C-alpha positions in Angstrom: -20.6 -6.8 6.5 -19.2 -3.2 6.3 -16.1 -2.8 8.5 -14.8 0.7 9.2 -11.1 0.9 10.2 -10.0 4.0 12.2 -6.2 4.4 12.3 -3.4 6.8 12.6 -1.4 7.7 9.5 1.8 6.3 10.8 0.2 2.9 11.1 -0.9 2.8 7.4 1.5 0.0 6.5 -0.2 -2.4 9.0 -3.7 -1.4 7.8 -3.2 -2.9 4.4 -2.7 -6.4 5.8 -5.5 -5.9 8.4 -7.9 -4.8 5.6 -6.8 -7.8 3.5 -7.6 -10.2 6.4 -11.0 -8.7 6.9 -11.7 -9.1 3.2 -10.6 -12.7 3.3 -13.3 -13.2 6.0 -15.9 -12.0 3.5 -16.3 -8.3 4.7 -16.4 -5.1 2.8 -13.8 -2.6 4.4 -13.6 1.1 4.3 -10.8 3.2 5.7 -9.8 6.8 5.0 -7.1 7.0 2.4 -6.8 10.8 2.4 -3.9 12.3 4.3 -6.0 15.2 5.6 -9.0 17.1 4.3 -11.7 19.7 4.8 -15.3 19.6 5.9 -16.3 17.4 2.9 -13.7 14.9 3.8 -14.8 14.8 7.5 -18.5 14.5 6.5 -17.6 11.5 4.3 -15.7 9.8 7.2 -18.6 10.3 9.6 -21.1 8.9 7.0 -19.0 5.7 6.8 -19.0 5.5 10.6 -22.8 5.6 10.6 -23.0 3.0 7.8 -20.6 0.5 9.3 -21.6 -2.8 11.0 -18.3 -3.1 12.8 -16.0 -0.2 13.9 -12.4 -1.3 14.2 -10.1 0.9 16.2 -6.4 0.3 15.3 -4.7 0.9 18.6 -1.3 2.5 18.6 0.4 5.4 20.5 -0.4 7.6 17.5 -4.1 6.7 17.2 -4.5 7.4 21.0 -3.1 10.9 20.3 -5.0 11.5 17.2 -7.9 13.9 17.5 -9.6 12.4 14.4 -9.3 8.8 15.6 -10.6 9.6 19.1 -13.5 11.6 17.6 -14.4 8.7 15.3 -14.3 6.3 18.3 -16.5 8.5 20.4 -19.0 8.9 17.6 -19.1 5.2 16.9 -19.8 4.5 20.5 -22.6 7.1 20.5 -24.1 5.4 17.4 -24.0 2.0 19.2 -21.7 0.5 16.6 -20.0 -2.7 17.7 -16.3 -1.8 18.4 -13.4 -4.1 17.8 -10.0 -2.8 19.1 -7.0 -4.2 17.2 -3.5 -3.6 18.6 -1.2 -2.6 15.7 1.6 -1.2 17.9 2.3 -1.6 21.6 0.7 0.9 23.9 0.6 1.3 27.7 -2.4 -0.5 29.1 -3.4 2.5 31.1 -3.6 4.6 28.0 -6.5 2.5 26.5 -9.8 4.4 26.7 -12.2 3.2 29.3 -14.9 0.9 28.0 -12.9 -0.6 25.2 -12.8 -4.4 25.3 -9.4 -6.2 25.3 -7.7 -5.6 21.9 -6.8 -8.3 19.5 -3.0 -8.5 19.2 -2.0 -7.7 15.6 1.4 -6.1 16.3 3.0 -9.1 14.6 0.7 -10.7 12.0 0.9 -14.5 12.7 -1.5 -17.3 11.8 -2.6 -17.5 15.5 -3.3 -13.8 15.6 -5.3 -13.9 12.4 -7.4 -16.7 13.9 -8.0 -14.6 17.0 -9.0 -11.7 14.9 -11.6 -13.7 13.0 -13.0 -15.2 16.3 -13.2 -11.7 17.9 -15.0 -10.4 14.8 -17.5 -13.3 14.8 -18.1 -12.8 18.6 -19.2 -9.2 18.2 -22.9 -8.5 18.8 -25.0 -7.6 15.8 -25.1 -3.9 15.0 -28.2 -2.2 16.5 -30.3 0.2 14.5 -29.1 3.7 14.5 -30.7 5.9 17.2 -33.9 7.7 16.0 -32.2 10.9 17.0 -28.6 10.8 15.9 -26.0 12.1 18.2 -24.3 15.4 17.4 -21.5 15.0 14.9 -18.0 15.8 16.2 -16.4 18.8 14.7 -13.6 18.4 12.2 -10.3 17.9 14.0 -7.9 20.8 13.6 -4.1 20.8 13.6 -1.2 22.6 12.0 -1.4 19.9 9.3 -4.8 21.1 8.3 -3.4 24.5 7.9 -0.7 23.2 5.6 -3.4 21.3 3.7 -5.4 24.4 3.2 -2.4 26.1 1.8 -1.6 23.2 -0.5 -5.2 23.1 -1.8 -5.5 26.9 -2.1 -6.7 28.0 -5.6 -3.8 30.3 -5.8 -0.4 28.8 -5.1 2.2 31.1 -6.6 5.9 30.4 -6.8 6.7 32.1 -3.5 4.0 30.2 -1.6 5.3 27.0 -3.2 8.9 27.6 -2.1 7.8 28.5 1.5 5.6 25.4 1.8 8.5 23.2 0.5 11.0 24.7 3.0 8.6 24.4 6.0 7.5 20.8 5.2 11.1 19.7 4.6 12.1 21.1 7.9 9.2 19.3 9.7 10.3 16.0 8.3 13.2 16.1 10.7 10.7 15.4 13.5 10.1 11.6 13.6 6.7 12.1 15.1 5.6 14.2 12.2 7.5 12.7 9.3 4.7 10.3 8.1 2.1 13.0 8.0 4.4 15.5 6.4 5.3 12.9 3.8 1.6 12.6 2.9 1.4 16.4 2.5 4.3 16.4 0.1 2.6 13.7 -1.9 -0.4 16.0 -2.1 1.7 19.0 -3.0 3.3 17.0 -5.8 -0.1 16.7 -7.5 -0.5 20.4 -8.0 0.0 20.9 -11.7 1.2 24.5 -11.4 4.3 23.8 -9.4 7.4 25.6 -10.7 10.1 23.4 -12.1 12.5 23.9 -9.2 9.9 23.1 -6.6 8.5 20.1 -8.6 12.1 18.7 -9.0 12.8 19.2 -5.3 9.6 17.4 -4.3 10.3 14.6 -6.7 13.8 14.2 -5.2 12.3 13.8 -1.8 9.6 11.4 -2.9 11.9 9.4 -5.3 11.8 5.6 -4.9 14.1 4.3 -2.2 14.5 3.2 1.4 12.9 5.4 4.0 12.4 5.2 7.8 9.5 2.8 8.3 6.4 4.9 8.9 5.1 2.1 11.1 8.3 2.1 13.1 8.5 -1.7 13.2 11.6 -1.9 11.0 14.6 0.3 10.3 13.4 1.0 6.8 10.6 0.4 4.3 10.8 0.7 0.5 8.9 3.7 -0.9 8.1 3.0 -4.6 7.6 6.6 -5.6 3.8 6.2 -5.2 3.1 4.2 -2.1 4.7 2.2 0.7 5.6 -1.4 -0.3 5.9 -4.6 1.8 9.7 -4.6 1.3 11.5 -3.8 4.6 15.0 -3.8 6.0 16.2 -4.7 9.4 19.9 -5.1 10.5 21.0 -5.1 6.9 18.5 -7.8 5.9 15.8 -7.1 3.3 12.6 -9.1 3.2 8.9 -9.0 2.6 7.2 -8.2 6.0 4.3 -10.5 5.1 6.6 -13.5 4.8 9.9 -14.9 6.2 13.2 -13.2 5.2 15.0 -14.4 2.1 18.3 -16.3 2.5 21.1 -13.8 3.3 24.8 -13.5 2.8 26.4 -15.0 5.9 28.2 -11.7 6.7 25.5 -9.2 6.0 26.5 -6.0 7.9 24.6 -4.7 10.8 22.7 -1.6 9.7 23.9 1.8 10.9 23.7 5.2 9.3 21.8 5.7 6.1 19.4 3.0 5.0 21.4 0.6 2.8 21.1 -1.1 -0.5 20.9 -4.4 1.2 22.6 -7.7 0.4 19.6 -10.0 0.4 20.4 -12.9 -1.9 17.4 -14.7 -3.6 18.0 -18.4 -4.3 19.0 -19.7 -6.7 19.4 -16.6 -8.9 21.6 -13.6 -8.2 20.6 -10.4 -6.4 18.2 -8.4 -8.5 18.9 -4.7 -9.0 17.1 -2.2 -6.9 13.6 -1.2 -8.0 13.6 1.8 -10.4 10.1 2.8 -11.3 7.2 1.6 -9.3 3.4 1.6 -9.4 0.6 1.2 -6.9 -0.4 -1.8 -4.9 -3.6 -3.7 -5.5 -6.8 -2.8 -3.8 -9.4 -5.3 -2.6 -10.4 -8.1 -4.9 -14.0 -8.3 -6.2 -14.1 -11.7 -7.8 -14.8 -15.2 -6.4 -11.7 -16.5 -8.0 -9.4 -15.9 -5.0 -8.3 -19.4 -4.2 -5.6 -19.4 -6.8 -3.1 -16.7 -7.5 -2.6 -17.5 -11.1 -3.9 -20.0 -13.6 -1.8 -20.8 -16.7 -2.3 -22.9 -19.7 -1.2 -26.3 -18.4 1.0 -24.8 -15.7 0.3 -23.6 -12.2 2.5 -21.0 -10.4 3.3 -22.2 -6.8 3.8 -19.1 -4.7 6.2 -19.4 -1.8 8.0 -16.8 0.4 11.3 -15.7 -0.9 10.8 -16.9 -4.4 12.3 -14.4 -6.8 13.3 -14.0 -10.4 16.2 -12.0 -11.7 15.6 -9.1 -14.0 16.7 -10.1 -17.5 19.0 -8.1 -19.7 16.5 -6.4 -22.0 16.2 -4.8 -25.4 15.8 -1.6 -27.3 12.4 -0.4 -28.3 10.3 2.8 -28.0 12.4 3.7 -25.0 12.7 2.9 -21.3 10.6 5.9 -20.1 7.7 4.7 -22.4 8.2 1.1 -21.1 8.1 2.3 -17.5 4.9 4.3 -18.1 3.2 1.3 -19.8 4.3 -1.0 -16.9 3.0 1.5 -14.3 -0.3 1.9 -16.2 -0.7 -1.9 -16.4 0.0 -2.3 -12.7 -2.4 0.5 -11.8 -5.1 -1.2 -13.9 -4.5 -4.4 -12.0 -4.6 -2.7 -8.7 -7.9 -0.9 -9.4 -9.5 -4.0 -11.0 -10.0 -2.0 -14.2 -10.2 -4.7 -16.9 -11.0 -2.3 -19.6 -8.0 -0.1 -18.8 -5.8 -3.1 -18.7 -6.7 -4.2 -22.2 -5.2 -0.9 -23.5 -1.8 -2.0 -22.4 -1.9 -5.7 -23.7 -0.8 -6.8 -27.1 -3.4 -7.9 -29.6 -2.3 -11.6 -29.5 -2.8 -11.9 -25.7 -6.1 -10.0 -25.9 -7.4 -12.8 -28.2 -5.6 -15.8 -26.8 -4.8 -15.2 -23.1 -7.6 -13.0 -21.8 -8.4 -15.6 -19.2 -4.9 -15.4 -17.7 -5.2 -11.6 -17.3 -8.5 -12.0 -15.6 -7.0 -14.4 -13.1 -4.1 -12.1 -12.6 -6.5 -9.2 -12.0 -8.3 -11.0 -9.2 -5.8 -12.7 -7.1 -2.8 -10.7 -6.0 -1.4 -7.5 -4.4 1.0 -6.2 -7.0 4.0 -3.8 -6.8 6.0 -2.8 -9.8 9.7 -3.1 -9.0 11.7 -2.5 -12.1 11.7 -2.1 -15.8 14.6 -2.9 -18.2 14.4 -2.8 -22.0 18.1 -3.0 -22.8 18.4 -6.5 -24.2 16.7 -9.0 -26.5 13.9 -9.9 -24.0 12.4 -6.7 -22.6 10.4 -7.2 -19.4 9.3 -5.5 -16.2 9.3 -7.2 -12.8 6.5 -7.2 -10.3 6.2 -8.5 -6.7 2.9 -10.3 -6.6 1.6 -11.1 -3.1 -1.4 -13.4 -3.0 -4.5 -11.9 -1.4 -5.3 -15.3 0.2 -2.4 -16.7 2.2 0.0 -13.7 1.7 2.7 -15.8 -0.1 4.5 -13.9 -2.9 6.5 -14.3 -6.0 8.4 -12.1 -8.4 7.2 -12.3 -12.0 9.1 -11.1 -15.0 6.4 -10.0 -17.5 7.4 -9.6 -21.2 7.0 -6.4 -23.2 6.8 -6.2 -27.0 7.1 -3.3 -29.4 3.7 -3.3 -31.2 3.4 -0.6 -33.8 5.9 1.7 -32.1 4.5 1.3 -28.6 5.3 -1.0 -25.7 2.6 -3.6 -24.9 2.4 -6.3 -22.2 2.5 -9.6 -24.1 2.9 -13.4 -23.7 2.0 -13.3 -20.0 1.9 -17.1 -19.9 5.7 -17.1 -20.0 5.7 -15.0 -16.8 3.1 -17.1 -15.0 4.9 -20.3 -15.9 8.3 -18.9 -14.8 9.8 -18.9 -18.3 
């Protein structure tokens, strides 16, 4: 079953878990991952609306104001696609478009709400064949953001144009209603290879890893890993994974006010880990049947539970921390895109021969976020937050690195999976 999710950009953090739940139910999911785009982008979106069996509308104040979301909804209705509204942020009942069925409450992802979501999905009528004469396609939504996008994607982006864009986008970030969309535009601007050094440095400073206002607006802050939004959030001075229960806290954790804090969450039983330094992407949808276990080890199983953490060890010298960070990020990216061939490039020869099955299990079963890299001691490692795709429990794993012929390589992963 092909499920299409229509959502507003500010609700992106909730879409990851919604998508994961749909995939757990056995569905293929498509949703637009681009910030904005031109006609080719819009044509691709509409083609997926036509091809879906279920059209999911993520209800929120922003999606109800979004020209793109409302155009997708009207087009899906004209195509006679079964429509499933899912409430991801509270809205006024009177603002819900006429004709939509009662939405499934997904504002807070609970076990009961997930069950309701599955029942609502199962209760939908079968998708009818597309009309013999397709309805007219909606025109591409226009907004000031599209104008910025056109400038960012312009074949000629000289130094003056770069500086003007940077100033204008930075000013627009002061508007809470625009911040999430402008953030996506800055990410896109960062990808332009011809950026001058001052502009590139300024963009990197804005998009550097750290706490930012939660784009979903459910928490005070969410951790941006330098590449994507993570599941780490902060509320009232308390840091936790929003898929699970908060970790144990210091009894006198301060109430948050002012700038987003480096919080005082205390994992048990080990001391507080240092803040993430360099971070990679999160995993995309799994494609293997081996989803029931997060990890399988040689004679040892890793039991995942909320709040289980591992301290980052004091690590050693080697080819260098920047090189180690790049290898760790590349490894995580390979895991997150299910690219087994790419992953092997970053694994030591011993593990490729003896522990290939452990990497395969690791590839298939978890959402992974790179949190930190440290190579300053005798046991160099990088730390990842691995959240199981089935059950949403998580654990922090400290994965060893070795210097192999002058280059860092991931090695001896059985130690990480067994907690050693």
